[in-house]
Z-matrix of the N, CA and C atoms (Angstrom, degrees):
N
C 1 1.440
C 2 1.529 1 108.82
N 3 1.351 2 117.43 1 126.07
C 4 1.472 3 120.44 2 -179.06
C 5 1.525 4 111.67 3 -64.75
N 6 1.313 5 115.03 4 148.88
C 7 1.452 6 122.15 5 178.55
C 8 1.519 7 108.27 6 -122.40
N 9 1.320 8 116.87 7 124.52
C 10 1.463 9 121.26 8 179.03
C 11 1.522 10 109.43 9 -74.21
N 12 1.338 11 115.81 10 141.00
C 13 1.462 12 121.18 11 -176.77
C 14 1.528 13 109.53 12 -139.89
N 15 1.324 14 115.92 13 144.99
C 16 1.455 15 123.59 14 174.22
C 17 1.522 16 107.60 15 -119.93
N 18 1.314 17 116.92 16 136.61
C 19 1.460 18 121.44 17 -179.13
C 20 1.523 19 109.25 18 -130.69
N 21 1.305 20 116.58 19 133.44
C 22 1.461 21 122.54 20 173.04
C 23 1.519 22 106.33 21 -116.79
N 24 1.329 23 117.13 22 124.07
C 25 1.455 24 119.36 23 -179.25
C 26 1.513 25 112.67 24 -178.08
N 27 1.329 26 114.74 25 -169.05
C 28 1.460 27 121.93 26 -178.78
C 29 1.527 28 110.31 27 -101.68
N 30 1.320 29 115.59 28 141.11
C 31 1.459 30 120.95 29 175.41
C 32 1.524 31 108.25 30 -70.16
N 33 1.330 32 115.56 31 126.49
C 34 1.461 33 121.18 32 178.53
C 35 1.527 34 110.13 33 -97.28
N 36 1.335 35 115.75 34 -41.28
C 37 1.464 36 120.59 35 -178.30
C 38 1.524 37 109.87 36 -156.49
N 39 1.333 38 115.42 37 151.49
C 40 1.460 39 122.67 38 172.91
C 41 1.521 40 106.00 39 -127.61
N 42 1.338 41 117.04 40 123.94
C 43 1.460 42 121.84 41 -178.11
C 44 1.515 43 110.30 42 -126.08
N 45 1.331 44 115.50 43 139.01
C 46 1.455 45 122.22 44 177.72
C 47 1.517 46 107.31 45 -111.85
N 48 1.346 47 116.56 46 122.50
C 49 1.461 48 121.33 47 -173.38
C 50 1.519 49 109.20 48 -132.76
N 51 1.334 50 116.72 49 145.50
C 52 1.463 51 121.15 50 171.67
C 53 1.522 52 107.74 51 -103.82
N 54 1.328 53 116.24 52 114.85
C 55 1.465 54 121.60 53 -178.41
C 56 1.522 55 110.34 54 -104.74
N 57 1.336 56 117.89 55 139.02
C 58 1.464 57 119.97 56 176.65
C 59 1.528 58 110.64 57 -58.85
N 60 1.291 59 116.53 58 139.36
C 61 1.461 60 125.48 59 178.72
C 62 1.525 61 114.31 60 67.30
N 63 1.332 62 118.78 61 -3.46
C 64 1.458 63 121.04 62 179.14
C 65 1.522 64 113.08 63 -120.55
N 66 1.319 65 116.84 64 -20.40
C 67 1.449 66 120.34 65 -179.07
C 68 1.517 67 112.62 66 83.33
N 69 1.331 68 115.29 67 -153.88
C 70 1.464 69 120.88 68 -178.59
C 71 1.521 70 110.11 69 -78.92
N 72 1.327 71 114.85 70 129.78
C 73 1.458 72 122.09 71 -177.13
C 74 1.526 73 108.22 72 -130.20
N 75 1.332 74 115.81 73 142.78
C 76 1.463 75 121.73 74 176.64
C 77 1.516 76 108.66 75 -111.79
N 78 1.337 77 116.16 76 128.69
C 79 1.457 78 122.02 77 176.31
C 80 1.525 79 108.60 78 -110.17
N 81 1.326 80 116.00 79 130.35
C 82 1.458 81 121.58 80 176.21
C 83 1.524 82 106.99 81 -118.24
N 84 1.325 83 116.61 82 116.64
C 85 1.468 84 121.67 83 177.61
C 86 1.522 85 108.81 84 -91.28
N 87 1.340 86 115.47 85 127.56
C 88 1.455 87 121.53 86 -177.08
C 89 1.523 88 108.88 87 -123.51
N 90 1.328 89 116.22 88 129.37
C 91 1.465 90 122.35 89 177.46
C 92 1.521 91 108.85 90 -106.68
N 93 1.315 92 115.02 91 131.56
C 94 1.460 93 122.35 92 178.27
C 95 1.527 94 107.97 93 -98.31
N 96 1.327 95 117.53 94 125.09
C 97 1.470 96 121.39 95 -178.03
C 98 1.522 97 112.65 96 -61.01
N 99 1.329 98 117.38 97 -29.19
C 100 1.460 99 120.88 98 -177.70
C 101 1.528 100 113.07 99 -84.64
N 102 1.317 101 117.58 100 -16.53
C 103 1.463 102 121.83 101 -179.32
C 104 1.525 103 108.41 102 -131.61
N 105 1.321 104 116.85 103 75.86
C 106 1.463 105 121.93 104 -172.90
C 107 1.522 106 113.56 105 -74.13
N 108 1.331 107 118.11 106 -12.90
C 109 1.474 108 121.07 107 -179.57
C 110 1.518 109 112.29 108 -81.20
N 111 1.349 110 117.73 109 -8.40
C 112 1.463 111 121.22 110 -173.79
C 113 1.527 112 110.58 111 -128.03
N 114 1.335 113 116.25 112 133.31
C 115 1.454 114 123.34 113 175.03
C 116 1.524 115 107.31 114 -108.95
N 117 1.310 116 117.18 115 130.49
C 118 1.464 117 121.47 116 179.45
C 119 1.529 118 108.06 117 -96.19
N 120 1.319 119 117.58 118 120.76
C 121 1.467 120 121.92 119 -179.74
C 122 1.527 121 108.18 120 -109.50
N 123 1.329 122 115.21 121 102.68
C 124 1.463 123 121.40 122 -179.90
C 125 1.521 124 109.60 123 -89.09
N 126 1.321 125 116.38 124 134.04
C 127 1.458 126 123.65 125 -178.42
C 128 1.529 127 108.78 126 -112.17
N 129 1.324 128 116.73 127 125.39
C 130 1.462 129 122.38 128 177.32
C 131 1.529 130 108.08 129 -123.07
N 132 1.336 131 116.93 130 130.60
C 133 1.463 132 120.92 131 -176.35
C 134 1.532 133 113.74 132 -99.92
N 135 1.307 134 118.69 133 -7.64
C 136 1.459 135 122.44 134 -175.96
C 137 1.528 136 111.62 135 -77.56
N 138 1.330 137 115.94 136 137.95
C 139 1.467 138 119.49 137 176.07
C 140 1.526 139 110.37 138 -69.64
N 141 1.330 140 117.91 139 -28.31
C 142 1.465 141 120.81 140 175.70
C 143 1.521 142 110.58 141 -64.55
N 144 1.332 143 117.25 142 -35.41
C 145 1.461 144 119.54 143 178.56
C 146 1.518 145 110.77 144 -67.00
N 147 1.316 146 116.97 145 -35.69
C 148 1.470 147 119.59 146 179.72
C 149 1.529 148 110.37 147 -58.03
N 150 1.322 149 116.49 148 -42.97
C 151 1.464 150 120.41 149 178.86
C 152 1.527 151 110.42 150 -62.63
N 153 1.319 152 116.53 151 -39.39
C 154 1.464 153 122.27 152 177.80
C 155 1.536 154 110.01 153 -65.85
N 156 1.338 155 116.57 154 -45.66
C 157 1.463 156 122.02 155 -174.98
C 158 1.518 157 113.48 156 -70.65
N 159 1.326 158 117.77 157 -25.33
C 160 1.463 159 120.30 158 179.08
C 161 1.532 160 111.45 159 -60.67
N 162 1.326 161 117.02 160 -23.27
C 163 1.464 162 121.20 161 -178.99
C 164 1.527 163 112.65 162 -94.31
N 165 1.335 164 117.53 163 -5.74
C 166 1.465 165 120.40 164 178.41
C 167 1.523 166 109.36 165 -75.59
N 168 1.293 167 116.91 166 129.55
C 169 1.450 168 120.74 167 177.40
C 170 1.515 169 110.70 168 -104.43
N 171 1.322 170 115.43 169 161.05
C 172 1.466 171 119.58 170 174.05
C 173 1.513 172 108.13 171 -60.20
N 174 1.313 173 116.49 172 146.84
C 175 1.462 174 124.50 173 -179.66
C 176 1.527 175 113.47 174 77.50
N 177 1.344 176 118.76 175 1.91
C 178 1.456 177 120.72 176 174.69
C 179 1.522 178 108.24 177 -67.98
N 180 1.316 179 117.10 178 130.79
C 181 1.458 180 120.74 179 179.87
C 182 1.528 181 108.45 180 -88.76
N 183 1.334 182 115.67 181 125.96
C 184 1.461 183 121.26 182 -174.83
C 185 1.528 184 111.33 183 -133.71
N 186 1.334 185 114.52 184 162.25
C 187 1.457 186 123.00 185 167.46
C 188 1.516 187 104.96 186 -118.41
N 189 1.335 188 117.17 187 127.63
C 190 1.455 189 121.72 188 -178.81
C 191 1.519 190 109.52 189 -123.36
N 192 1.330 191 114.72 190 147.69
C 193 1.456 192 121.09 191 178.71
C 194 1.525 193 107.84 192 -130.18
N 195 1.324 194 115.83 193 142.03
C 196 1.459 195 119.95 194 177.69
C 197 1.504 196 111.21 195 -173.70
N 198 1.335 197 115.36 196 -167.04
C 199 1.455 198 121.81 197 178.53
C 200 1.518 199 108.93 198 -122.83
N 201 1.315 200 116.10 199 134.62
C 202 1.467 201 120.90 200 179.43
C 203 1.520 202 108.10 201 -64.65
N 204 1.338 203 116.38 202 125.27
C 205 1.463 204 120.17 203 -176.81
C 206 1.512 205 112.69 204 -91.96
N 207 1.307 206 116.99 205 -28.24
C 208 1.458 207 121.74 206 178.04
C 209 1.522 208 107.66 207 -129.47
N 210 1.312 209 116.70 208 125.04
C 211 1.460 210 119.07 209 -178.57
C 212 1.526 211 111.66 210 -78.47
N 213 1.322 212 115.89 211 -8.42
C 214 1.458 213 119.69 212 176.82
C 215 1.526 214 108.60 213 -93.98
N 216 1.309 215 116.37 214 130.16
C 217 1.464 216 121.30 215 177.88
C 218 1.518 217 108.24 216 -83.44
N 219 1.338 218 116.04 217 131.99
C 220 1.459 219 121.25 218 179.21
C 221 1.520 220 108.16 219 -77.35
N 222 1.309 221 116.71 220 118.34
C 223 1.470 222 122.69 221 -177.60
C 224 1.530 223 108.99 222 -108.46
N 225 1.333 224 118.47 223 107.63
C 226 1.468 225 120.29 224 178.78
C 227 1.522 226 111.39 225 -70.73
N 228 1.321 227 115.35 226 162.22
C 229 1.462 228 121.60 227 -178.50
C 230 1.517 229 113.31 228 -77.94
N 231 1.326 230 117.77 229 -23.58
C 232 1.471 231 119.78 230 -176.55
C 233 1.526 232 110.68 231 -97.31
N 234 1.300 233 117.94 232 -156.29
C 235 1.469 234 122.59 233 -174.37
C 236 1.525 235 113.59 234 -86.96
N 237 1.322 236 118.37 235 5.85
C 238 1.465 237 120.61 236 178.56
C 239 1.530 238 109.85 237 -68.34
N 240 1.339 239 117.88 238 153.62
C 241 1.460 240 119.61 239 178.66
C 242 1.532 241 111.20 240 -69.18
N 243 1.328 242 116.68 241 156.29
C 244 1.459 243 121.99 242 175.25
C 245 1.530 244 108.06 243 -65.83
N 246 1.342 245 116.97 244 156.17
C 247 1.457 246 121.76 245 -176.55
C 248 1.523 247 110.46 246 -120.18
N 249 1.327 248 116.10 247 132.87
C 250 1.455 249 122.48 248 175.52
C 251 1.518 250 107.50 249 -110.69
N 252 1.342 251 117.82 250 122.08
C 253 1.464 252 122.18 251 -178.61
C 254 1.522 253 110.13 252 -87.05
N 255 1.343 254 115.46 253 131.04
C 256 1.456 255 121.38 254 -176.44
C 257 1.527 256 109.51 255 -133.18
N 258 1.343 257 117.21 256 132.53
C 259 1.463 258 121.92 257 173.22
C 260 1.519 259 107.00 258 -80.59
N 261 1.315 260 116.96 259 109.45
C 262 1.454 261 121.81 260 -173.78
C 263 1.513 262 113.74 261 -74.07
N 264 1.320 263 115.57 262 142.68
C 265 1.464 264 122.51 263 177.23
C 266 1.528 265 111.37 264 -118.62
N 267 1.336 266 116.54 265 -47.17
C 268 1.467 267 122.20 266 -176.08
C 269 1.527 268 108.73 267 -135.64
N 270 1.328 269 116.54 268 141.13
C 271 1.460 270 121.03 269 173.73
C 272 1.521 271 107.34 270 -136.94
N 273 1.323 272 116.35 271 124.53
C 274 1.468 273 121.98 272 -179.32
C 275 1.527 274 108.78 273 -119.10
N 276 1.314 275 116.42 274 130.42
C 277 1.463 276 122.07 275 177.65
C 278 1.526 277 108.26 276 -84.59
N 279 1.338 278 115.53 277 122.27
C 280 1.462 279 120.17 278 177.04
C 281 1.517 280 111.53 279 -91.58
N 282 1.342 281 115.27 280 -39.42
C 283 1.464 282 119.67 281 -177.94
C 284 1.523 283 107.98 282 -150.76
N 285 1.346 284 117.20 283 105.69
C 286 1.466 285 119.08 284 179.31
C 287 1.521 286 111.73 285 -65.64
N 288 1.328 287 116.01 286 145.15
C 289 1.463 288 120.91 287 177.08
C 290 1.526 289 110.11 288 -67.32
N 291 1.331 290 116.68 289 -35.25
C 292 1.457 291 122.36 290 -179.86
C 293 1.522 292 107.16 291 -118.50
N 294 1.311 293 117.83 292 101.98
C 295 1.462 294 123.11 293 -174.19
C 296 1.532 295 113.30 294 -58.27
N 297 1.314 296 118.40 295 -39.40
C 298 1.456 297 120.93 296 -172.38
C 299 1.526 298 113.49 297 -75.30
N 300 1.326 299 118.05 298 -26.20
C 301 1.460 300 119.46 299 -174.77
C 302 1.529 301 111.23 300 -129.22
N 303 1.313 302 117.90 301 36.13
C 304 1.453 303 121.66 302 -177.99
C 305 1.520 304 111.94 303 -77.34
N 306 1.346 305 116.51 304 163.15
C 307 1.456 306 120.57 305 179.23
C 308 1.513 307 110.75 306 -77.73
N 309 1.334 308 116.22 307 170.48
C 310 1.455 309 118.46 308 171.39
C 311 1.533 310 107.04 309 -57.64
N 312 1.299 311 118.47 310 166.54
C 313 1.460 312 119.32 311 -168.44
C 314 1.514 313 116.16 312 -82.42
N 315 1.346 314 119.20 313 -24.78
C 316 1.462 315 119.64 314 -175.26
C 317 1.511 316 111.77 315 -139.20
N 318 1.343 317 115.14 316 139.67
C 319 1.460 318 121.52 317 169.86
C 320 1.516 319 107.03 318 -116.86
N 321 1.299 320 118.19 319 127.43
C 322 1.478 321 123.50 320 175.67
C 323 1.488 322 108.46 321 -123.03
């Protein structure tokens, strides 16, 4: 059963990937300052989101909403934080890293 989740944090990375049977997918990694042991990896499948995400810079403060896709947290072998995979629905920019060239404020 999916669980809805809200995350407030800084964008760590934005990756654009082509997955077999799924097409082009955008992953946005978000780090929460209060929970440094966990990295939230939001997945967005919309091509419109890709255009929005191309303007997101590292350190941009965002609020993201989605549903947890895997209830198991991916635990890497090294010192990297664990990763929670989330199917993204909404992403709102609270504070752009680059004020002059930031993206629009919300993707739905």
